[in-house]
N, C-alpha and C positions, 0 to 999 in steps of 0.2 A: 156844866155848860150844856151838855147834850142829854142830860138825864130825863128831861121832860118831853123829849121828842119821841115820836112813835117809830116803829120799825121801818115802815115805808120811807119816811123822811130820812132816817139814818142810812138806809140802802141807797137812796138817791144821792145823798152827800158822798157816800163812799164811791159810788159810780162816777160822780163828777170829779172827785179827787183822783181816781184811777185814770180817768181820761186826761186830766192835766199832766199826770206823771208820764203817761204814754207819749203825749205830744212832746213833752220836755225831753224824754229819752230819745225820740227820733231826731229832734233838733241837736241834741248833744252828740249823737252818732254822726250826723251830717257835719257838724262843726269839727269833729275829730277827723273825718275824711278830708276836709278842706285844709286843716292844719297839717295833716300828714303830707298832703301833696305839695303845699306851699313851702314847708320846711324840709322837704325831701327825706321824710322819715318813712320807714316801712309802716304798713297798717298795724302790725302787731305792736311796734314801739309807740305809735300814736295812741293806740288803745290803752297801753299801759300807762302812758303819761296822763291822758285826759280821762278816759272812761273809768279806769281802775281807781284813780284818785277820787273822782267825783262820785262814783257809786259806793265807795267805801267810807266816805266822810261821816255818814250817820253812825256806822259801826265803830269807827275810831272815837267819835265823840262819846258814845254810850260807854264803850269799854274804858276809856280814860277817866271819865267822870265817875264811873262805878268803882274803878280801882282806887282813885283818889279818895272816895268816900269810904273805902274799906269794905265794899260789898263785892267780895270775890266771886260769889255765886252768879251775880248778874254779869260780871265781866267775862267769866269763863263761859257762861251760858250764851252770851252774845257771840263770842268767838265761835263756839261749836255750832250754834244755830246758823250763823252766816255761812260757814263751810258746808253744813248739811243742806241748806237750801240751794246753794250753788251747785252741789253735786246732783240734787234732784233735777235742777234745770238742765244740766248737761245730759243726764239720763233721758229726760223727756225729749231733748233735741236729738239725741242719738236714736231714739225710737221713732221720732217723727220723720227723720231722714230715711227715705225708702232705698237705702243703698246696702250693698252686701258687706261693706267694711265699716267698722265702728269709727267714731271720732278719734279715738286714740291712735288708730292706724294712719289717719290723714295728717295728724300733727306729731308724728313720731320724731323726737329729738332728745338728745341727752339733757338739754337745758330743762325740758319739762319733767324729766325723771328727777333731776336735782331739786326742782321746785316742789315736786310731790313729796320727796323725802323730807324736805324742810317743813312742809305742812304737817306731815305725820309726826315729826319731832316736836313741833309746837303743840300739837294736840296731846301728845303723850305727856309733855311737861305740864300742860294746863290741867289735865285730868289727875296727874300725880299730885299736883299742888293742892287739889281739893280733897284727895283721898288719904294722903299721908298724914300722920300725926304732926302737930305743930312742934313737938319736942324733938323731932328728928333734925339732926344737923349733919350736913354733908358738904364738904369743901367750904366750911364756914358759912353756909347758907341754910336757911330753913325753908321748907316748901311754902310757896304762896305768900311769903313775907318779904318786905323790902328791908 
């Protein structure tokens, strides 16, 4: 569909799409704030309910469809790539904030530690599933197979 277009046209299309996504993201954040205040939720809970679900729908769709198609590499790569880009964004935000304390200090809680451990466990299991031989059987399960 876009094969015959030149680079300037493709860059213009990309910029237009990025602008639409930017505006939609701002509207989604505003909607989350309104819902949080009307439903008497904390901003963190409102963010989890609306923003996390809405922003992770593409990753969920890609991972589920790749897993159902038996393409484990795409499924695991999508999970790892999503976590990697989120980490890069957090690092960039931490650098951009001209404060003496890092973001981890401002949001210190045991819940975040438990969530971080859970993410690490999911990553370890995902990587193990791609690297271990398919003949391995542990607890009546084989790595990366249903």
